[in-house]
Structures are given as structure tokens and as C-alpha cells.
N, C-alpha and C positions, 0 to 999 in steps of 0.2 A: 391490738397492734394499730398504730397510727402512722402511716406514711413509710418512708424509706429508712434504711440504716444510715448512719453518719457517713460522710465523705471519707474515702480511704484512698491511699496511693498504691501503685503496684510495688511488689517486692522484687519483681523480675520482669524484664521486657527484652525484646530483640526483633530482628528482621530475619525472616525465613525465606531462603531462596526456593521458590516453588517451580522454577523452570520457565521457559518461554520468555526470558528476560524480566520476569516479575519477582518482586520480593514483597512479602506481606508482613505488616507490623502485628505483633502479638504482645500481650502482657498478662501477667498473673497477679491476682490480688487475694487478700484474705489469709487463710491458713495453709501453708505448704503441704500439711498432712491432712487437710480437710477433704471433703467430698468434692470430686471434680465436677465443674459445670462449665459448659461452653455457651457464651452469649453470641447469638446469631443476629446481627443487626439487620435493619430493614433497608428500604430504598427501592430497588438496589442503588447503592452508592452513598448512603448516609454516613457510613463510618460509625465507629463506637464513640459514645459520649461518656463523660465521667459519671453521669447519673446511672448508667447501666451497671456500674459496680455496686450500686446501693440496694439491689433487690435480694441480696444474699447476706446471711449472717456471717460476718468476716471471721468469726471464731470457728465456724463449722464448715465453711466452703473454701475450696481452692478454685477461684473464679478465673476462667480464661476468656479474654476478649481478643477479637481479631478484627482488623480492618480488611475487608474483602478486597480482592484485586481491583486496583485502579482508584481506590478512594481512601479517605482518611490519611494515614501516614504511610500507606503502602505505595510502592513505586513500580512502574511509572504511573503518574497521576493522570486520571482522565480529564482533569481540569486544565492540563497544560495546553498551550496554543494548538498543538496537533496531538492526536491520540489514535493509537492502533488498538482496537478492541477485539481483534481476531482470536486472541487467546484468553478471552474473558467470557466463559459460558458456565452454565450450571454444573456440568461435568468437571470443569476446572476447579470450581469453588468447593465442591464436595471432596475432590481429591486433595485439595489444600488442607481441609480440616483433618482428613485422615493422616496426612503427612505430619501435621502439627501434633496430633494425638500421639503418634508414634514417637516423635522427637521428645515430647514431654513425659513419656513413659506412663501414659494414662491407659488403663484397661477399659473403663467405661466412664461415661459422663452424662450428666443431665443436660438436656438441650433447652435453651430459653430464647424464644424469638417471637417477633411480631410482624404481621403484614408480609412483606417479602421474606423476612426472617422466619415466618411460619412456613412458607412454601419451601424454603431451603432446608429448614429443620426436618420437615416431613420427608423430603427427598433423601436427605442423609440417613434418616432413621430407617427408611424402607430398604436402602442399599446396604446399611451397616447395622442391622437390627441388634446384633449381639454386642454392639459397642455403646448402646443407649440404655441408661438406667431409668430415666423418666423424661417427660417433656412438659414444659410450661409454656403455653402459647397464647397469644392475644392478637387482636386485630385479624381475625382468622381469614385465611386465604389458601387456595390450592392452585393447581396448574391449569384449571379449566379455561379454555379460550373465552367462554362466556364471561368470566370474571374480568379478564383483561379488557374485553370489548365494553363492558359496563363502565370501566374507569376511563377508557379513551373516548367513548361516544355516548353510551347509554345514559350516563348521568346528565347529559346535555338537556334532557327534558325536565330535569329537576332544578338545574341551575342555568337557565337559558342565556342570561346576560354574560356570565363568565364563559359559557361555551361558545357564544358568538365571537367573542374576542379571541378565544383559543383557536377556533376554526379559521378565523381570518388571518392567523399568523403564518399560514402556509399558502403557496401559490394557488390560485383559483382552480386550476386543473386538478389539484390533489385534494381538494376539500371534501370530496365524497368518497375518498379511498381510506387507506390506513393512515390515520393522522400520526401515529407513533412513528411509522416509517418515514413519513414526510418530515416530521420534526427532526428525526435522527439524521437525515441527509443534511438538513440545514445546520444542525449542531456540529457536524463534522466538516462543514465547509471551512476552508482555510482562511477565509476573510473574517477577521475578528468582529466586524460590524454585524455580519450575518449570524455567526454562531452565538454571539452574546445576546442579540435580539431574540433569537429562538429560545435560548435558555430562560430569558425573562418571561417569555410567553408561556413556555411549558410550566414553569414554577408558579406563575399566576393561576393557572388552571389547577395545579395541585392544591393551592390554598382555597380556591373557589369551591371545590367539591368536598371540602371537609367542614361541614357545618358544626358550629360550636367549638371549633379548635382555633386558637389564636394563630395569626399568620406566622410562618416559620421565620424566626429572626436570622437563621443561617442563610436564608435565600438572599439576604442583603449583600453577602460576599460573592462577587462575580465569579471567583474561581470555584468556590463550593457549588454555586448555582450551575455552572457549566458542567462540572463533574457529575453532579447528581442527574441533571437532565440527559446528558449523554448516556449514562449507564441505565437509567430507567427506560429510555426509548429504545436502547439496544436490546434490553431483555423483553420489553413489551412487544416490539416489532418482530422478535423471534419467538414470541409466545413462551418465554422462559426456557427455551431450548428443550422442552419436554413434550411428550405426546399428550394430546388433549384428554384430560380426565384420568391420567395414569395414577395419581395419588389416591383418588377415591376408589378406583377399581382394586387397589392393592392394600387397602387399609387393614384387612384381616390379618396381615402379617404382623401388625403392631399389637394384636390382642395379647393382653398380659403385661404390656408396658404401661405403667400408671401415667396418666396425663390429666392436667387441668387445662381446660380450654376456656379462656375468659373473653367475653365479648360485650361491647357496649350496644345497647338496644338501638341507639341512634347511629351506629356505624353503617355506612352505606353498603358495605359488603353483605349485609343481611338481605338485601334485595335479591341476591342470587341464591339465597338459601344455604350458603356455605356452612354456617355454624351447626345447623341441624344435621346436614348431610355428614359432616365430619364426626359429630358425636354419635349418631346412630349407626355409622359404619365402623365404629371403633369400639369394640368390646372393652370395657374397663375405663373408658374415658369419662371425665366429669365436666359438664358444661355449666358455666356460671354466667348468667345474663345480668347485666347491670343497667338499671333505668337511668335515663338522662345522661348517658355517657356515649361519646362518639368514638371515632378512630384515633384514640389518644390514650397515653398512659399518664397524662398530667392530672387526671382526676384522682383524688385521694382514695375513693372507693375502689378504683381499679388497682391502685398501688397496694392497697390492703389485701386484695385477693391474690395478687401475684406474690407478694412477700409471704402471705399466709401459706401459699403453695410451696414455696421453696423452704420455708420453716418446717413444714410437715415432712417434706422429702429429705430433709437434712438427716433425719434419724433412720 
């Protein structure tokens, strides 16, 4: 196998009213009678890209993609001048997936997600174990506060120049506190000058702490940048709205559910030991480590592992 499947278009799409004034965009691609798979995008707040459709054999899979609350084509959009994030939590997102599964008449589906999508997939799987057939996860992450702290402050020792600029983006009195909370407050400020400057500062740090990964082109769009930064800081400052370490403590519930866990050796999340802890706490999981790969799916070797996993699970 070399790379991804060809570009495909959805055969069905729509908006689902999930309550609280929110509607989420969903689409289905591939074979309507194929094996169901749910793509759980990262971020939080990145939305689904067309490339995410290409990790599945379109003749064998019924691929469901969803823009999580507040991002992508879902409404209301967190990149609007003003945003209310009170009804945007992990509990809400998991419930949205369940509502969509029911509406689409799906009994079980494979979960495919990376980074934040890994956290959300694991949370969904632990709460709805009987609805999950397999998991394919990359950019491995869980709900541990340690992992969030590493992204907010811990990596500053590894990328000091980028971190100095990031830290200086909040008022001096808040620089030794929770930087995600400080940025979130600035991002929700009604003054466009304030919230757009904070969005640029946060996204610059996102690029700085991902070695070997090209800068995100999408960050050039101020609306996308504001949406992404608001949602990431909202979830980071609330520690994913989950108890510290809940996922690892409950991994035994997933025993028997096949899983491929793909991780780049250069991915900074390795510093907290997440890939090893996930694999060794999850009977039946398979961990694939890739040399010279970071926190990215752009590397062909990572794409081959992920497509190889979905090909294997298709049968």
C-alpha cells in the first residue's frame, strides 16, 4: 500500500439538531452498505478535512464524518465575533455522536481519530463499548492533566524562543498561571483586536511545538484561527471536562476490542509516556512506532499504517 485512497465525495450529508441551539454537520462517503466508521477529528476545533475520507476503502466502508460543535460547518461557529461555549463539552460531543449513530441506523462503528480525536474516541468507547467494533488511533493522547500541562507549559523547555513569545502574549500577572485559561479569556474578549491577537499568539505556539511538521496553512485564515484557538483553550483550561486519568484507569473495559495505536517516535506526546501506557493497559491493542515521524499524518509511512489498519478491519 502506498498512501491514501483517491479523493471521494459524500453521497449524503446534512445538519443534525443536537440541542442547546447547536447543529452539527455530518456526511457519509463510500459504500452505503459498507462497514460503518466514524472519523473523530482533532483540535479540538479543527473540523473535518476532505483528506480524512481517504483512509478507508470506499468500496468497503460507510465513512461518517462530523464537524464537532462550534467548528467546521457546524453552527453556531466559534470563530464568529462572539461565541458562547457553555454547551460545548466532552459530554455534549459524545452525546452528539450517539444521536447521529441512532439517526443513521448504525449498530456499531469503527472509530478513527488522532490527538484530541484520540481522547474523544477513547471516551466514547468507554461509555458506549457495545457500539464500537474497532479503533484506529494516532497522535496518541488521553485525559491526563499532565499531558495538557506538557502542551501548555512543559514543552517550553524544549522550544524556549517560541514559548517566550507565547507566554508574553498574556498580561504579566497571568504568565505564571494557567496560560490556556488566560488565553481563553482574551480570545472571548469582545474587542476584535484583542481576540484576534490572542488567536495568532496561540496558533504560533501550536506551530512552534510541533517539530518536523510544516506550519498549518489553515492558521492563515483569521476565522479558522479564532475558532480553533477558542475551542482548544476552552477544552485545555477545563482539562477536557474529564477526571484526571479516567481513561487509563478504565482501559480494561476495552479488552477484546481490536485496536491499532500508531505513534511517531518524534511526537512530543511521547514525553509523558502515553503510547506505552495506553498499549500496556489495553489487552489486545497493537502499538506501531514509526521512526522520524512526529505529530502528523502527512508522512507516507504513517498513512500506510493507518490505511493498512482500516483495510485489515474492513473484513
